[in-house]
N, C-alpha and C positions, 0 to 999 in steps of 0.2 A: 491581452493574447501577445505573448513571445514567439520570435519565428522560432520555425523548427528545430529544438535544442539541438547540442551535441549527444553523440548517441554512440554507444560502446557496442560490441556485439555479442551475441546471444546469452555469454556466461559473465554473470556478474561477481563470484566469488570461489575462489579456490574450495570453499568448504560448499555450495550451493550449487545445483543447477537449477536453470529455471522453472523444471517440471519439481525440482524440491521447493526451492521458495515458496512458487505458487500454492503448493500444497499445505505448508506451514500457514500463508498469508489466510488462503481462504477458510482451512478449518479456523483462525482466531477469529476470522472475519464472520464465523457463521452462527455466532452467539447468540443465545436469547434477544427479541429488541427490547426488552426493558433495561438490559445489560453491554449491548453491543457497542464495538470500539468505534464505529464506523457509522452508527445513528447517535452517539455521545457527542454532545454540543458541549462539552465544559471538558473534557479529556479526564473526568475520573475514573473510567473503564480502563484507561491504557494498558492498564499494567495488569491487567487479567489474562492468565495462561498465557503469558510469553513465553516462544519457544528460548532453547539453551541457543542456539546457532548466533541470534541476529534480533535484534531489538524493532518491531513492525509498527507501525504507524499507520494512519487511515485518511481516504478522502471521505468522502461523506455519501449520503445517499438522497440528498435532493441539490437543489442550484441554489443554495443558499451560502451566504461567507461565514465560516465558522472559525472560532476562538478556542484554542483550546491548552490546557496544562500541562503537561506531563513530566514525571519523573520519574530519567533514565539512568541504569546503572553504569558506571564507569566500564570503560574498556568494550562496546557492548558499538558494533555497526549497526549501522539503521540499515533499515527496507519501507521505501516509501512508493507506492503503484500514486500515480501522476492519475493516468485512468487505467481501468482494469476492466476483464468479461471476464465472467468461466460458463462458457454454451458449449459452442460444437465449429469446425473449421470457418465454415461459410461464412456463420455470424462474425467471428474472428477477420477471417477474412476482411469484410465491411469496414467491421468496427477499425481495423489497424487503417485505413484507406487517410481518415481523418482526425487518428488519433495526435494531439498535441501537446507541448504543456512544459514546464517548468519546474525547477525546484531549486530554491535559494536557500543554504547557511550562512545565517551573516549573513546577507545582502552577496555571497558568492555563488554562480551558477554550481551546479551537480550538474555530472554526463549523464544521462539519459541509457538506460537499457529497453531497445526494442524487441520486444517480445512475441514472434508467430506462435501461429496454434503451436502449442505442445499441449500433447494429453498430460493427466495426472488425476490422480485421488486424491479425495481431501475426505472428511469428519465433518458434518453440517448437525448441529445442536435441534432439539426441537424450538420451533416458535423462532429461528433466524426470522429475519428479516426481508430474507431474498425469496421465501416462497419454497425451498428444498423442503423433499422429509428427512427427517432424523436419520442419519445414518453413514454408509461408506457413499459421499456420489463421484463415481468416472466423469470427467469433463475434460474440454477443451480450453487451456485459457489461453490469454495475449494480454498484451499492454505494454503501457511503457512505467517502467521503472527506475528509481534512483537508486543503487547500493552507495551507502555515505559508511566512508570508516568511522569507526568511533571516535564520536568531538572529546574534546578535551574538557574535562572539568569546569563545572560555571551556566552559566545560565546562556543559552543560545536563542536564538530562533529561527527559525525552521517555517518555510513559506512552499506552500505546496498550488499550483495552480494547474489546469489541465481542462482539454475538453476532446469528446469523442461520441459522433451517433447524435448529437441534439444534449448530450450529457458535461452540464460544466460541473468544474471541483475547483473549489477555492478553499484551502485551509490555510490557517496559522497558529503552528505550536510555538510556546513558549517552552523550551526545554531545561531540566533542571538536573543537569549530569553529572552524575557522582551522589546522588541522593536514592543511595540502594542502600 
């Protein structure tokens, strides 16, 4: 695991504040277990229900390394959580004390945004792997996120590694950009 990565302040984009991008990410990540992009081990569900402003990528639900392939439209920035949590303020404070990780795009370290406990609302679907009921969920989110400007067309390797609270993430994406 890398040392503590470079971080930027709480804003990741001129378009989306932390509450907004967490709402989009958790809505996207709360799809039913059979088609969930976070539990997906190949990348076949990475294109499902992507929002307009950004292309979302995922960590994992278990500790095993995962390799995925994902087709990404050209001119889309990427948002990838290294580690993240939707819970409450106290849980977020504990979670963030040990949060660490790195994101590499073609071997180049990407800056991470540290998001402290931030209230947000998202839409969970029935059968999601987090055990939440379907519907609007009011939550508090936190984590380390990489906001990556739109990569050039072509193939890229994106590596996400992180840990917090005994959870480890190790994901390697083969991104095919401009394949929309």
